[in-house]
N, C-alpha and C positions, 0 to 999 in steps of 0.2 A: 504494500500500500504506500503510494507516494503522496505526501501531503501537499496541498496547495495553500495559498495564502488565506483561503477561506476555511480550510479544515482546521478545527481547533487542535492545538497542541494538547495532548493528553498527559496529565501529571497526577500525582497522588502524594498525600502526606498525612501526618498525624499531629494532633494536639497531644503532645507527650506530657504525662503527669506522673507524680509520685507523692507519697506522704512524706512530709518534711522529716528528716532524720532526727531533728531536735524535739518537735512537739506534736507531730502527727497532722499538722495542717497541710493543705493541698499546695503543691508547687508545680508550676508549668515550665517546661524547658523551651527556651528560645535559642535560636542559632544566629550567629553573626556571620554574614557573608562579606568578606572584604571586597570582592569584585563590585558589589552594589552598595557597600557600607550600610547595610540594613539589618534589622532584627526581624526574624520571621519564625514560623513554625517549620520544622524539618519537612521538606518536600522535594520532589524532583520529577523529571520526565520519566514516563514509563518506557520500558524497552518494548520492542515489537512483540505483540501478542501476550504481553505480561498481564497477569491478573492485577487489577488496581490495588486490592488490599495487600497482595504480596509485594507490589512495588512500593507501597507506602511504608511497609515494615522494612524493606530493603533500604529505602532512603533514610529512615530513622537510624538504622544501624550504621550506614555509611557516614552520615553527618554528625551523629552524636556518640557513637560507640556503644549505644545501649540496645539490648533486646527488649521487646515490648509485647504485652498481651493486648490484642485489639479488643475494643469495646464497641459502643454504638457508632454507626456511621453518622457523621455530621454533615451539614449542608455542603453542597458542591459550589465552589466559587467559579465565576465566569468573569474574565476580564481580558483586556488587550495587553499583550507583552510584545514589545518591538513591532507594533502595528498588526500583530496577528492574534486571533482569538485563542485564549487558553482556558482550559477546563481543568480544575484541580479538585479531585475527590478527597475528602478528609475523614479520618476516623479518630475517635478518642482512643488513646492507648496508654496503658500503665507501664512505666519503665520497670523492668524486672531485674536486670543485672547489666553490668558493663561499666565502662568508664570512658571519658572523653580524651581523645588525642587530637590536637590541632592539625589542620591540613590547609592546603591552599584554598579549598572550597569553603571551609568553615574554620575560622581561627579562634572562636570563643563560643561558649554556651553559657547560659545563665539559668538557674532554677529560681523562679520568682513566685511569690503569692499571686493569685489571679489579678488583683487590682494593680499591682506593680507590673505584671506581664502586659496587661492591657495598655498601660501607659508607655511601655518600652517598645511595643510593636510599631514598626514603621508604617505599615499600611492599615488604614482604618478597616478595610474588609477583613483583615486577620483578627481584629479585636472582637468581631461578632462571633468568631469561633470559640473564644474564651467563654462568652456568655452561653453559647450552645452547650459546651462541655459541662458547665456548672448546672444548666437546666437538666441535662441527661443524668447527672449524678444525683440530683435531688429526687428524680423519679425512679431511680434504680432500687 
């Protein structure tokens, strides 16, 4: 399948969370990408014929060094990236093990409480995913 300028770029990611090691409060993982100098949720383009959830978990591993247990699917985001439509499917995912190693793609991660994570995220559309994560956890 060859993409055209009108075919959306397919990507997937996770709103990665954990219980704070200190007090049990919720923390959300944000990644810093030096290429864009932005803070976002771990995500990336899907490989050809890759299952979106598998791709989301692969990207979490590649960008954060953590393995994760997926939870509820969150809203799909649609936006333009470099003039081309992009579709990113997201899942809530609990970090289970691992550790971060800086790379050229992601040089820093932060574990922040939800309010601080919302403020740190560069794109307003990513903030809505924090709200959606909290809503799914309240109804679980």
